[in-house]
C-alpha positions in Angstrom: -27.4 72.6 -40.3 -30.8 70.2 -39.8 -32.5 70.7 -36.8 -31.9 66.6 -36.4 -28.5 66.9 -36.5 -28.3 69.7 -34.3 -30.6 67.8 -31.9 -28.4 64.8 -31.8 -25.4 67.1 -31.5 -27.3 68.2 -28.4 -27.5 65.4 -27.0 -24.4 63.9 -27.2 -22.8 67.3 -25.7 -25.6 65.9 -22.5 -24.1 63.3 -22.0 -20.7 63.4 -22.9 -21.0 66.3 -20.1 -23.2 64.2 -17.6 -20.3 61.5 -18.1 -17.3 63.8 -16.5 -19.4 65.4 -14.1 -20.0 61.2 -12.8 -16.2 60.5 -12.9 -15.9 62.4 -9.7 -18.2 60.5 -8.0 -15.6 57.3 -7.9 -16.7 53.7 -8.2 -16.1 52.4 -5.1 -19.1 53.7 -3.6 -21.3 51.5 -6.1 -22.2 48.2 -4.8 -22.0 45.6 -7.4 -24.1 42.2 -6.7 -20.6 39.9 -7.0 -20.9 36.0 -8.2 -21.9 33.6 -5.3 -18.7 30.9 -5.1 -19.7 27.4 -4.4 -17.1 25.5 -2.0 -16.6 22.2 -4.0 -15.8 19.3 -1.8 -14.4 16.1 -2.5 -13.4 13.0 -0.7 -13.5 11.8 2.3 -13.3 15.0 5.8 -9.6 14.0 7.2 -9.7 15.9 10.7 -6.3 15.6 13.3 -9.3 14.2 15.8 -9.8 11.0 13.6 -5.8 10.7 12.8 -5.5 11.0 16.9 -7.5 7.9 16.9 -5.6 5.7 15.4 -3.6 3.3 16.6 -1.2 0.8 15.1 -2.5 -2.7 15.5 -6.6 -1.7 14.7 -8.3 -4.0 12.5 -9.7 -2.6 9.2 -13.2 -2.4 10.3 -12.3 -0.3 13.2 -10.2 2.1 10.9 -13.3 2.4 8.9 -15.2 3.0 11.5 -13.1 6.1 12.4 -12.3 7.1 9.5 -15.1 5.6 6.7 -14.5 3.9 4.2 -11.4 4.8 1.8 -12.0 7.0 -1.7 -8.9 4.6 -3.5 -8.5 1.1 -2.2 -5.9 -0.7 -4.9 -7.7 -3.7 -6.4 -4.0 -5.4 -6.6 -2.6 -3.9 -3.4 -5.2 -4.7 -0.4 -3.1 -3.6 2.5 -3.5 -0.1 1.4 -6.0 2.5 2.2 -5.6 5.9 0.7 -7.8 8.9 2.2 -8.2 12.1 -0.1 -9.9 15.2 0.8 -9.6 18.7 -1.4 -11.7 21.9 -1.0 -11.6 24.6 -3.4 -12.9 27.8 -3.3 -12.4 29.3 -6.7 -10.6 32.6 -6.5 -10.1 32.3 -2.5 -8.4 29.2 -1.9 -7.7 25.6 -2.4 -6.4 22.8 -0.4 -5.9 19.0 -0.4 -4.7 16.5 2.3 -4.0 12.8 1.8 -3.5 10.1 4.8 -2.7 6.6 3.4 -3.4 3.4 5.8 -0.9 0.7 5.6 -2.2 -3.0 6.6 -0.2 -6.7 7.2 -1.3 -9.8 6.3 -3.7 -10.0 9.1 -5.7 -6.9 8.5 -3.8 -5.2 11.0 -3.1 -1.3 11.3 0.5 -1.2 10.7 1.8 2.7 9.2 0.3 5.5 9.6 1.5 8.2 6.4 0.7 11.5 4.5 -0.4 14.9 5.6 -1.3 14.0 9.0 0.4 11.9 12.0 -0.9 11.6 15.2 -0.4 14.5 17.4 2.6 13.8 20.1 -0.4 15.0 22.5 -2.0 11.8 22.5 0.8 9.9 23.2 1.7 11.8 26.4 -1.9 11.9 27.4 -1.6 7.9 27.2 1.6 7.9 29.1 0.2 9.8 31.8 -3.0 7.6 31.5 -0.5 4.6 32.1 1.5 6.3 34.7 -2.0 7.1 37.2 -3.1 3.6 36.6 0.2 2.1 37.7 0.5 4.0 40.4 -0.4 2.9 44.3 -3.4 4.2 45.1 
């Protein structure tokens, strides 16, 4: 045999022995950096607090003050405003929400529909406030 092939054989045997010894160490202890996953947000942020402030009879301007301008306005039907919000963190979670507001011919809010609705707690608070203001002092 030649000296070069013996040297190559020694290196190969040394590498195989090293890999066999290192395989017992476990990969779970090795910290591999992970890629940063960017959260992608689109649309208007919609919160329950914002929806609780909406009341039938509000003007478009009042609704826009509470909710912001809608993402989608139908150019052929101006009685409907659509608010969409989505957040996507790749590999972690994805969430979409929708709120649709309908206005009458006088530009007053009439119907609230979608994934959010005014909470019952708000209605109870209003009833309690009405009762307190109507009670004799």
